[in-house]
Structure formats: structure tokens, C-alpha cells
mmCIF file of the C-alpha atoms, coordinates in Angstrom:
data_MODEL
# 
_entry.id   MODEL 
# 
loop_
_atom_site.group_PDB 
_atom_site.id 
_atom_site.type_symbol 
_atom_site.label_atom_id 
_atom_site.label_alt_id 
_atom_site.label_comp_id 
_atom_site.label_asym_id 
_atom_site.label_entity_id 
_atom_site.label_seq_id 
_atom_site.pdbx_PDB_ins_code 
_atom_site.Cartn_x 
_atom_site.Cartn_y 
_atom_site.Cartn_z 
_atom_site.occupancy 
_atom_site.B_iso_or_equiv 
_atom_site.pdbx_formal_charge 
_atom_site.auth_seq_id 
_atom_site.auth_comp_id 
_atom_site.auth_asym_id 
_atom_site.auth_atom_id 
_atom_site.pdbx_PDB_model_num 
ATOM 1   C CA . UNK A 1 1   ? -0.117  0.124  -0.212 1.00 0.00 ? 1   UNK A CA 1 
ATOM 2   C CA . UNK A 1 2   ? 1.760   3.097  -0.890 1.00 0.00 ? 2   UNK A CA 1 
ATOM 3   C CA . UNK A 1 3   ? 0.882   6.020  1.291  1.00 0.00 ? 3   UNK A CA 1 
ATOM 4   C CA . UNK A 1 4   ? 1.182   9.993  -0.362 1.00 0.00 ? 4   UNK A CA 1 
ATOM 5   C CA . UNK A 1 5   ? 3.290   12.761 1.329  1.00 0.00 ? 5   UNK A CA 1 
ATOM 6   C CA . UNK A 1 6   ? 0.221   14.733 1.668  1.00 0.00 ? 6   UNK A CA 1 
ATOM 7   C CA . UNK A 1 7   ? -1.822  12.117 3.849  1.00 0.00 ? 7   UNK A CA 1 
ATOM 8   C CA . UNK A 1 8   ? 1.348   11.864 6.153  1.00 0.00 ? 8   UNK A CA 1 
ATOM 9   C CA . UNK A 1 9   ? 1.172   15.585 6.581  1.00 0.00 ? 9   UNK A CA 1 
ATOM 10  C CA . UNK A 1 10  ? -2.624  15.859 6.966  1.00 0.00 ? 10  UNK A CA 1 
ATOM 11  C CA . UNK A 1 11  ? -2.193  12.766 9.601  1.00 0.00 ? 11  UNK A CA 1 
ATOM 12  C CA . UNK A 1 12  ? 1.469   14.386 11.302 1.00 0.00 ? 12  UNK A CA 1 
ATOM 13  C CA . UNK A 1 13  ? -0.919  17.959 11.448 1.00 0.00 ? 13  UNK A CA 1 
ATOM 14  C CA . UNK A 1 14  ? -4.217  16.355 13.094 1.00 0.00 ? 14  UNK A CA 1 
ATOM 15  C CA . UNK A 1 15  ? -1.756  14.798 15.682 1.00 0.00 ? 15  UNK A CA 1 
ATOM 16  C CA . UNK A 1 16  ? 0.193   17.452 16.498 1.00 0.00 ? 16  UNK A CA 1 
ATOM 17  C CA . UNK A 1 17  ? -3.392  19.265 16.929 1.00 0.00 ? 17  UNK A CA 1 
ATOM 18  C CA . UNK A 1 18  ? -4.766  16.675 19.081 1.00 0.00 ? 18  UNK A CA 1 
ATOM 19  C CA . UNK A 1 19  ? -1.638  16.635 21.201 1.00 0.00 ? 19  UNK A CA 1 
ATOM 20  C CA . UNK A 1 20  ? -2.130  20.306 21.687 1.00 0.00 ? 20  UNK A CA 1 
ATOM 21  C CA . UNK A 1 21  ? -5.595  20.041 22.782 1.00 0.00 ? 21  UNK A CA 1 
ATOM 22  C CA . UNK A 1 22  ? -4.441  17.477 25.137 1.00 0.00 ? 22  UNK A CA 1 
ATOM 23  C CA . UNK A 1 23  ? -1.970  19.772 26.716 1.00 0.00 ? 23  UNK A CA 1 
ATOM 24  C CA . UNK A 1 24  ? -4.527  22.934 26.925 1.00 0.00 ? 24  UNK A CA 1 
ATOM 25  C CA . UNK A 1 25  ? -6.791  20.396 28.363 1.00 0.00 ? 25  UNK A CA 1 
ATOM 26  C CA . UNK A 1 26  ? -4.630  19.132 31.114 1.00 0.00 ? 26  UNK A CA 1 
ATOM 27  C CA . UNK A 1 27  ? -2.934  22.750 31.755 1.00 0.00 ? 27  UNK A CA 1 
ATOM 28  C CA . UNK A 1 28  ? -3.792  23.221 35.696 1.00 0.00 ? 28  UNK A CA 1 
ATOM 29  C CA . UNK A 1 29  ? -7.004  25.628 36.350 1.00 0.00 ? 29  UNK A CA 1 
ATOM 30  C CA . UNK A 1 30  ? -6.521  29.084 37.727 1.00 0.00 ? 30  UNK A CA 1 
ATOM 31  C CA . UNK A 1 31  ? -8.968  30.242 40.584 1.00 0.00 ? 31  UNK A CA 1 
ATOM 32  C CA . UNK A 1 32  ? -9.550  34.217 41.380 1.00 0.00 ? 32  UNK A CA 1 
ATOM 33  C CA . UNK A 1 33  ? -9.913  34.818 44.927 1.00 0.00 ? 33  UNK A CA 1 
ATOM 34  C CA . UNK A 1 34  ? -13.221 35.122 45.704 1.00 0.00 ? 34  UNK A CA 1 
ATOM 35  C CA . UNK A 1 35  ? -13.080 38.756 47.884 1.00 0.00 ? 35  UNK A CA 1 
ATOM 36  C CA . UNK A 1 36  ? -11.645 40.714 44.895 1.00 0.00 ? 36  UNK A CA 1 
ATOM 37  C CA . UNK A 1 37  ? -13.491 43.808 43.700 1.00 0.00 ? 37  UNK A CA 1 
ATOM 38  C CA . UNK A 1 38  ? -12.279 44.626 40.169 1.00 0.00 ? 38  UNK A CA 1 
ATOM 39  C CA . UNK A 1 39  ? -12.284 48.232 39.029 1.00 0.00 ? 39  UNK A CA 1 
ATOM 40  C CA . UNK A 1 40  ? -15.468 48.883 36.559 1.00 0.00 ? 40  UNK A CA 1 
ATOM 41  C CA . UNK A 1 41  ? -15.609 50.738 33.845 1.00 0.00 ? 41  UNK A CA 1 
ATOM 42  C CA . UNK A 1 42  ? -16.375 54.493 34.343 1.00 0.00 ? 42  UNK A CA 1 
ATOM 43  C CA . UNK A 1 43  ? -14.633 54.389 37.311 1.00 0.00 ? 43  UNK A CA 1 
ATOM 44  C CA . UNK A 1 44  ? -10.942 56.015 37.843 1.00 0.00 ? 44  UNK A CA 1 
ATOM 45  C CA . UNK A 1 45  ? -8.297  54.005 37.610 1.00 0.00 ? 45  UNK A CA 1 
ATOM 46  C CA . UNK A 1 46  ? -6.209  53.021 40.795 1.00 0.00 ? 46  UNK A CA 1 
ATOM 47  C CA . UNK A 1 47  ? -2.869  54.726 40.609 1.00 0.00 ? 47  UNK A CA 1 
ATOM 48  C CA . UNK A 1 48  ? 0.306   52.347 41.591 1.00 0.00 ? 48  UNK A CA 1 
ATOM 49  C CA . UNK A 1 49  ? 4.221   52.579 40.992 1.00 0.00 ? 49  UNK A CA 1 
ATOM 50  C CA . UNK A 1 50  ? 5.943   49.173 40.102 1.00 0.00 ? 50  UNK A CA 1 
ATOM 51  C CA . UNK A 1 51  ? 9.356   48.699 38.717 1.00 0.00 ? 51  UNK A CA 1 
ATOM 52  C CA . UNK A 1 52  ? 9.776   48.045 35.063 1.00 0.00 ? 52  UNK A CA 1 
ATOM 53  C CA . UNK A 1 53  ? 12.108  45.729 33.509 1.00 0.00 ? 53  UNK A CA 1 
ATOM 54  C CA . UNK A 1 54  ? 14.745  48.469 33.781 1.00 0.00 ? 54  UNK A CA 1 
ATOM 55  C CA . UNK A 1 55  ? 14.614  48.602 37.780 1.00 0.00 ? 55  UNK A CA 1 
ATOM 56  C CA . UNK A 1 56  ? 12.945  52.383 37.665 1.00 0.00 ? 56  UNK A CA 1 
ATOM 57  C CA . UNK A 1 57  ? 9.874   53.088 38.506 1.00 0.00 ? 57  UNK A CA 1 
ATOM 58  C CA . UNK A 1 58  ? 6.941   53.706 36.765 1.00 0.00 ? 58  UNK A CA 1 
ATOM 59  C CA . UNK A 1 59  ? 3.659   55.414 38.139 1.00 0.00 ? 59  UNK A CA 1 
ATOM 60  C CA . UNK A 1 60  ? 0.240   55.153 35.906 1.00 0.00 ? 60  UNK A CA 1 
ATOM 61  C CA . UNK A 1 61  ? -0.207  59.148 36.768 1.00 0.00 ? 61  UNK A CA 1 
ATOM 62  C CA . UNK A 1 62  ? 3.053   59.326 34.556 1.00 0.00 ? 62  UNK A CA 1 
ATOM 63  C CA . UNK A 1 63  ? 0.668   58.753 31.370 1.00 0.00 ? 63  UNK A CA 1 
ATOM 64  C CA . UNK A 1 64  ? -1.958  61.555 31.769 1.00 0.00 ? 64  UNK A CA 1 
ATOM 65  C CA . UNK A 1 65  ? -3.097  62.725 28.643 1.00 0.00 ? 65  UNK A CA 1 
ATOM 66  C CA . UNK A 1 66  ? -2.323  59.217 27.107 1.00 0.00 ? 66  UNK A CA 1 
ATOM 67  C CA . UNK A 1 67  ? -4.464  56.003 26.488 1.00 0.00 ? 67  UNK A CA 1 
ATOM 68  C CA . UNK A 1 68  ? -3.183  53.240 28.782 1.00 0.00 ? 68  UNK A CA 1 
ATOM 69  C CA . UNK A 1 69  ? -3.632  49.562 28.213 1.00 0.00 ? 69  UNK A CA 1 
ATOM 70  C CA . UNK A 1 70  ? -3.045  48.174 31.324 1.00 0.00 ? 70  UNK A CA 1 
ATOM 71  C CA . UNK A 1 71  ? -2.813  44.271 30.919 1.00 0.00 ? 71  UNK A CA 1 
ATOM 72  C CA . UNK A 1 72  ? -2.168  41.233 33.741 1.00 0.00 ? 72  UNK A CA 1 
ATOM 73  C CA . UNK A 1 73  ? -0.440  38.130 32.836 1.00 0.00 ? 73  UNK A CA 1 
ATOM 74  C CA . UNK A 1 74  ? 0.217   35.068 34.800 1.00 0.00 ? 74  UNK A CA 1 
ATOM 75  C CA . UNK A 1 75  ? 3.622   34.232 34.150 1.00 0.00 ? 75  UNK A CA 1 
ATOM 76  C CA . UNK A 1 76  ? 6.658   35.255 31.957 1.00 0.00 ? 76  UNK A CA 1 
ATOM 77  C CA . UNK A 1 77  ? 7.837   33.140 29.466 1.00 0.00 ? 77  UNK A CA 1 
ATOM 78  C CA . UNK A 1 78  ? 5.256   30.705 29.102 1.00 0.00 ? 78  UNK A CA 1 
ATOM 79  C CA . UNK A 1 79  ? 3.249   30.152 25.618 1.00 0.00 ? 79  UNK A CA 1 
ATOM 80  C CA . UNK A 1 80  ? -0.151  32.421 26.411 1.00 0.00 ? 80  UNK A CA 1 
ATOM 81  C CA . UNK A 1 81  ? 2.052   35.173 28.104 1.00 0.00 ? 81  UNK A CA 1 
ATOM 82  C CA . UNK A 1 82  ? 4.526   34.847 25.033 1.00 0.00 ? 82  UNK A CA 1 
ATOM 83  C CA . UNK A 1 83  ? 2.029   35.377 22.930 1.00 0.00 ? 83  UNK A CA 1 
ATOM 84  C CA . UNK A 1 84  ? 0.079   37.609 24.205 1.00 0.00 ? 84  UNK A CA 1 
ATOM 85  C CA . UNK A 1 85  ? 3.455   39.969 24.454 1.00 0.00 ? 85  UNK A CA 1 
ATOM 86  C CA . UNK A 1 86  ? 4.533   39.059 21.085 1.00 0.00 ? 86  UNK A CA 1 
ATOM 87  C CA . UNK A 1 87  ? 0.889   40.702 19.559 1.00 0.00 ? 87  UNK A CA 1 
ATOM 88  C CA . UNK A 1 88  ? 1.659   43.846 21.933 1.00 0.00 ? 88  UNK A CA 1 
ATOM 89  C CA . UNK A 1 89  ? 5.110   44.349 20.605 1.00 0.00 ? 89  UNK A CA 1 
ATOM 90  C CA . UNK A 1 90  ? 4.394   43.580 16.957 1.00 0.00 ? 90  UNK A CA 1 
ATOM 91  C CA . UNK A 1 91  ? 1.631   46.338 17.219 1.00 0.00 ? 91  UNK A CA 1 
ATOM 92  C CA . UNK A 1 92  ? 3.216   48.865 19.059 1.00 0.00 ? 92  UNK A CA 1 
ATOM 93  C CA . UNK A 1 93  ? 4.014   51.394 16.115 1.00 0.00 ? 93  UNK A CA 1 
ATOM 94  C CA . UNK A 1 94  ? -0.078  51.435 16.059 1.00 0.00 ? 94  UNK A CA 1 
ATOM 95  C CA . UNK A 1 95  ? -0.535  51.950 19.612 1.00 0.00 ? 95  UNK A CA 1 
ATOM 96  C CA . UNK A 1 96  ? 1.919   55.212 19.318 1.00 0.00 ? 96  UNK A CA 1 
ATOM 97  C CA . UNK A 1 97  ? 0.224   56.500 16.526 1.00 0.00 ? 97  UNK A CA 1 
ATOM 98  C CA . UNK A 1 98  ? -2.852  55.904 18.898 1.00 0.00 ? 98  UNK A CA 1 
ATOM 99  C CA . UNK A 1 99  ? -1.198  58.007 21.578 1.00 0.00 ? 99  UNK A CA 1 
ATOM 100 C CA . UNK A 1 100 ? -1.315  54.949 23.350 1.00 0.00 ? 100 UNK A CA 1 
ATOM 101 C CA . UNK A 1 101 ? 0.954   52.923 25.770 1.00 0.00 ? 101 UNK A CA 1 
ATOM 102 C CA . UNK A 1 102 ? 1.158   49.454 26.652 1.00 0.00 ? 102 UNK A CA 1 
ATOM 103 C CA . UNK A 1 103 ? 1.933   48.203 30.298 1.00 0.00 ? 103 UNK A CA 1 
ATOM 104 C CA . UNK A 1 104 ? 2.343   44.528 31.063 1.00 0.00 ? 104 UNK A CA 1 
ATOM 105 C CA . UNK A 1 105 ? 2.300   43.567 34.930 1.00 0.00 ? 105 UNK A CA 1 
ATOM 106 C CA . UNK A 1 106 ? 2.404   40.045 36.698 1.00 0.00 ? 106 UNK A CA 1 
ATOM 107 C CA . UNK A 1 107 ? 4.106   39.056 40.091 1.00 0.00 ? 107 UNK A CA 1 
ATOM 108 C CA . UNK A 1 108 ? 7.197   38.408 38.499 1.00 0.00 ? 108 UNK A CA 1 
ATOM 109 C CA . UNK A 1 109 ? 10.759  39.601 39.526 1.00 0.00 ? 109 UNK A CA 1 
ATOM 110 C CA . UNK A 1 110 ? 11.998  42.277 37.716 1.00 0.00 ? 110 UNK A CA 1 
ATOM 111 C CA . UNK A 1 111 ? 15.226  40.603 36.542 1.00 0.00 ? 111 UNK A CA 1 
ATOM 112 C CA . UNK A 1 112 ? 12.423  37.677 35.401 1.00 0.00 ? 112 UNK A CA 1 
ATOM 113 C CA . UNK A 1 113 ? 10.854  40.247 33.484 1.00 0.00 ? 113 UNK A CA 1 
ATOM 114 C CA . UNK A 1 114 ? 14.318  41.938 32.237 1.00 0.00 ? 114 UNK A CA 1 
ATOM 115 C CA . UNK A 1 115 ? 15.319  38.313 30.982 1.00 0.00 ? 115 UNK A CA 1 
ATOM 116 C CA . UNK A 1 116 ? 11.697  38.149 29.399 1.00 0.00 ? 116 UNK A CA 1 
ATOM 117 C CA . UNK A 1 117 ? 12.145  41.066 27.154 1.00 0.00 ? 117 UNK A CA 1 
ATOM 118 C CA . UNK A 1 118 ? 15.967  40.362 26.230 1.00 0.00 ? 118 UNK A CA 1 
ATOM 119 C CA . UNK A 1 119 ? 14.369  37.041 24.619 1.00 0.00 ? 119 UNK A CA 1 
ATOM 120 C CA . UNK A 1 120 ? 11.528  37.584 23.289 1.00 0.00 ? 120 UNK A CA 1 
ATOM 121 C CA . UNK A 1 121 ? 12.259  41.520 22.012 1.00 0.00 ? 121 UNK A CA 1 
ATOM 122 C CA . UNK A 1 122 ? 9.719   43.064 24.227 1.00 0.00 ? 122 UNK A CA 1 
ATOM 123 C CA . UNK A 1 123 ? 9.569   46.769 23.268 1.00 0.00 ? 123 UNK A CA 1 
ATOM 124 C CA . UNK A 1 124 ? 7.109   48.103 26.126 1.00 0.00 ? 124 UNK A CA 1 
ATOM 125 C CA . UNK A 1 125 ? 7.504   47.965 29.863 1.00 0.00 ? 125 UNK A CA 1 
ATOM 126 C CA . UNK A 1 126 ? 7.056   45.439 32.002 1.00 0.00 ? 126 UNK A CA 1 
ATOM 127 C CA . UNK A 1 127 ? 6.149   45.990 35.715 1.00 0.00 ? 127 UNK A CA 1 
ATOM 128 C CA . UNK A 1 128 ? 6.815   43.839 38.378 1.00 0.00 ? 128 UNK A CA 1 
ATOM 129 C CA . UNK A 1 129 ? 4.523   43.365 41.429 1.00 0.00 ? 129 UNK A CA 1 
ATOM 130 C CA . UNK A 1 130 ? 5.803   40.773 43.363 1.00 0.00 ? 130 UNK A CA 1 
ATOM 131 C CA . UNK A 1 131 ? 3.909   42.534 46.749 1.00 0.00 ? 131 UNK A CA 1 
ATOM 132 C CA . UNK A 1 132 ? 0.899   41.834 44.923 1.00 0.00 ? 132 UNK A CA 1 
ATOM 133 C CA . UNK A 1 133 ? -0.266  44.932 45.389 1.00 0.00 ? 133 UNK A CA 1 
ATOM 134 C CA . UNK A 1 134 ? -1.734  45.734 41.762 1.00 0.00 ? 134 UNK A CA 1 
ATOM 135 C CA . UNK A 1 135 ? -2.521  42.876 40.988 1.00 0.00 ? 135 UNK A CA 1 
ATOM 136 C CA . UNK A 1 136 ? -5.042  42.609 43.822 1.00 0.00 ? 136 UNK A CA 1 
ATOM 137 C CA . UNK A 1 137 ? -6.045  46.267 43.635 1.00 0.00 ? 137 UNK A CA 1 
ATOM 138 C CA . UNK A 1 138 ? -7.288  45.419 39.935 1.00 0.00 ? 138 UNK A CA 1 
ATOM 139 C CA . UNK A 1 139 ? -9.092  42.025 41.143 1.00 0.00 ? 139 UNK A CA 1 
ATOM 140 C CA . UNK A 1 140 ? -6.611  39.911 39.186 1.00 0.00 ? 140 UNK A CA 1 
ATOM 141 C CA . UNK A 1 141 ? -4.993  37.918 41.277 1.00 0.00 ? 141 UNK A CA 1 
ATOM 142 C CA . UNK A 1 142 ? -5.090  34.484 41.036 1.00 0.00 ? 142 UNK A CA 1 
ATOM 143 C CA . UNK A 1 143 ? -4.186  31.270 42.974 1.00 0.00 ? 143 UNK A CA 1 
ATOM 144 C CA . UNK A 1 144 ? -2.822  28.226 41.011 1.00 0.00 ? 144 UNK A CA 1 
ATOM 145 C CA . UNK A 1 145 ? -1.286  25.449 42.623 1.00 0.00 ? 145 UNK A CA 1 
ATOM 146 C CA . UNK A 1 146 ? -0.484  27.162 45.698 1.00 0.00 ? 146 UNK A CA 1 
ATOM 147 C CA . UNK A 1 147 ? 0.925   29.859 43.647 1.00 0.00 ? 147 UNK A CA 1 
ATOM 148 C CA . UNK A 1 148 ? 0.312   33.218 43.779 1.00 0.00 ? 148 UNK A CA 1 
ATOM 149 C CA . UNK A 1 149 ? -0.326  34.536 39.689 1.00 0.00 ? 149 UNK A CA 1 
ATOM 150 C CA . UNK A 1 150 ? -2.150  37.542 38.096 1.00 0.00 ? 150 UNK A CA 1 
ATOM 151 C CA . UNK A 1 151 ? -5.251  36.928 35.916 1.00 0.00 ? 151 UNK A CA 1 
ATOM 152 C CA . UNK A 1 152 ? -5.003  37.562 32.607 1.00 0.00 ? 152 UNK A CA 1 
ATOM 153 C CA . UNK A 1 153 ? -7.373  40.764 32.716 1.00 0.00 ? 153 UNK A CA 1 
ATOM 154 C CA . UNK A 1 154 ? -6.494  43.899 30.608 1.00 0.00 ? 154 UNK A CA 1 
ATOM 155 C CA . UNK A 1 155 ? -8.144  47.514 31.422 1.00 0.00 ? 155 UNK A CA 1 
ATOM 156 C CA . UNK A 1 156 ? -8.247  50.268 28.408 1.00 0.00 ? 156 UNK A CA 1 
ATOM 157 C CA . UNK A 1 157 ? -7.756  53.807 30.644 1.00 0.00 ? 157 UNK A CA 1 
ATOM 158 C CA . UNK A 1 158 ? -8.781  56.793 28.667 1.00 0.00 ? 158 UNK A CA 1 
ATOM 159 C CA . UNK A 1 159 ? -5.931  59.889 29.241 1.00 0.00 ? 159 UNK A CA 1 
ATOM 160 C CA . UNK A 1 160 ? -7.860  61.348 32.006 1.00 0.00 ? 160 UNK A CA 1 
ATOM 161 C CA . UNK A 1 161 ? -6.965  57.963 34.186 1.00 0.00 ? 161 UNK A CA 1 
ATOM 162 C CA . UNK A 1 162 ? -11.031 56.603 33.593 1.00 0.00 ? 162 UNK A CA 1 
ATOM 163 C CA . UNK A 1 163 ? -11.214 52.998 32.585 1.00 0.00 ? 163 UNK A CA 1 
ATOM 164 C CA . UNK A 1 164 ? -13.055 52.697 29.644 1.00 0.00 ? 164 UNK A CA 1 
ATOM 165 C CA . UNK A 1 165 ? -12.855 49.056 28.807 1.00 0.00 ? 165 UNK A CA 1 
ATOM 166 C CA . UNK A 1 166 ? -12.160 45.975 30.756 1.00 0.00 ? 166 UNK A CA 1 
ATOM 167 C CA . UNK A 1 167 ? -11.052 42.440 29.305 1.00 0.00 ? 167 UNK A CA 1 
ATOM 168 C CA . UNK A 1 168 ? -11.368 39.295 31.781 1.00 0.00 ? 168 UNK A CA 1 
ATOM 169 C CA . UNK A 1 169 ? -10.106 36.062 30.923 1.00 0.00 ? 169 UNK A CA 1 
ATOM 170 C CA . UNK A 1 170 ? -8.041  37.266 27.890 1.00 0.00 ? 170 UNK A CA 1 
ATOM 171 C CA . UNK A 1 171 ? -7.680  35.219 24.518 1.00 0.00 ? 171 UNK A CA 1 
ATOM 172 C CA . UNK A 1 172 ? -3.678  36.032 24.116 1.00 0.00 ? 172 UNK A CA 1 
ATOM 173 C CA . UNK A 1 173 ? -3.621  35.330 20.633 1.00 0.00 ? 173 UNK A CA 1 
ATOM 174 C CA . UNK A 1 174 ? -5.911  37.879 19.336 1.00 0.00 ? 174 UNK A CA 1 
ATOM 175 C CA . UNK A 1 175 ? -5.659  40.556 22.145 1.00 0.00 ? 175 UNK A CA 1 
ATOM 176 C CA . UNK A 1 176 ? -3.957  43.196 20.931 1.00 0.00 ? 176 UNK A CA 1 
ATOM 177 C CA . UNK A 1 177 ? -6.407  43.157 17.594 1.00 0.00 ? 177 UNK A CA 1 
ATOM 178 C CA . UNK A 1 178 ? -8.942  43.422 20.015 1.00 0.00 ? 178 UNK A CA 1 
ATOM 179 C CA . UNK A 1 179 ? -7.764  46.590 21.893 1.00 0.00 ? 179 UNK A CA 1 
ATOM 180 C CA . UNK A 1 180 ? -6.667  48.461 18.608 1.00 0.00 ? 180 UNK A CA 1 
ATOM 181 C CA . UNK A 1 181 ? -10.172 47.921 17.505 1.00 0.00 ? 181 UNK A CA 1 
ATOM 182 C CA . UNK A 1 182 ? -11.553 49.061 20.619 1.00 0.00 ? 182 UNK A CA 1 
ATOM 183 C CA . UNK A 1 183 ? -8.882  52.177 20.620 1.00 0.00 ? 183 UNK A CA 1 
ATOM 184 C CA . UNK A 1 184 ? -10.321 52.776 17.426 1.00 0.00 ? 184 UNK A CA 1 
ATOM 185 C CA . UNK A 1 185 ? -14.029 53.003 18.153 1.00 0.00 ? 185 UNK A CA 1 
ATOM 186 C CA . UNK A 1 186 ? -13.305 55.314 21.266 1.00 0.00 ? 186 UNK A CA 1 
ATOM 187 C CA . UNK A 1 187 ? -11.270 57.590 19.642 1.00 0.00 ? 187 UNK A CA 1 
ATOM 188 C CA . UNK A 1 188 ? -13.794 58.224 16.887 1.00 0.00 ? 188 UNK A CA 1 
ATOM 189 C CA . UNK A 1 189 ? -16.529 58.488 19.231 1.00 0.00 ? 189 UNK A CA 1 
ATOM 190 C CA . UNK A 1 190 ? -14.916 61.009 21.667 1.00 0.00 ? 190 UNK A CA 1 
ATOM 191 C CA . UNK A 1 191 ? -13.729 58.412 24.156 1.00 0.00 ? 191 UNK A CA 1 
ATOM 192 C CA . UNK A 1 192 ? -17.050 57.667 25.463 1.00 0.00 ? 192 UNK A CA 1 
# 
């Protein structure tokens, strides 16, 4: 029996897809703390100061007059977090054109962020919240297998510091494109 190369390629592709689905299905689930309050659309974004991958302090109020994409993510150099960071990196020129900055926050250390940025060419600020204070302030604190992590949530903040859109349990692959579309719409309609 002769097997064509295309049949082998199809079978290999289906096998790879099946293995990926098994991996995703078996990945441990993250559970949010029940008592957290997430800031809502229309409220002022809670201010904070955290160190970036350059070990310099970054405060939310430093960006008054700009749109801010404040996104929380679980862990440096993990598959979903890398996909999400690559999307924001790819689209940096578009964010700049829209007077917007991207700030990523996780509970990883400054050194972990520095390594992640160097390895993956990330070209925006990653902020270290090792005390979990900011993650908790934004209702994005999760526990997974006894570890404290940030949930994959994003807050779009207008130039006056007001939250105009909240994304919860983000899908990392299309996320930057979603945020850019929302920015387009908000800027066309006067920000509301």
C-alpha cells in the first residue's frame, strides 16, 4: 500500500493538533480569590508605582494625557503570555500612533522581566508586582497550585485616567488586535 506525502502531512498535522488540545485540557486551572473587587468601566483607574524591567519606577499617573493598555498576565516566558506579549510588541507602532502605551504587569521579578524582554524582543514596559498589591487592587489576583499569579485581564484607560473597557480572561492570540479595534472606536466616538 502506497501512502502519499500529503496523507502523511495531514496525519501529522492532526496528531499535533490533538496533542495540543490534550495539553490545553490538562493545563491546571487558575482560580480567582472570591473577595476581590475589580475596578469597573467608568471608575478612575487605581494609581500605582511599580518597577519595570529596567528597574526604574513607573507610575500610572506618569501617563496622564495618553491612553493606557494595562494588561495583567500570569507568568513570564510561558506560552500564552509570550503570545500575548508578541502581539503587543508587533503592534507598538500602531499604539504609538494612537497616543497609547502598553504596560504589562505580573508578579514576576524585575530580573525575570528583563530576561523575558531580552529573549523575546519585548519593546514596552513590563512591571513587577512581587507584593501582589497592584494585581489585587485590579481584582486580578489568582491562585494556581498554591502559587499566586496575576489573572489574564486588561484595562483600557483613557487619557484622563478613567477605565473605559475591561477584558476578563483574555484570549492572548487576538488580544492586541481587539484592543486596537476598541481604541479606534473609542477615539472616533470621543472616548466614551
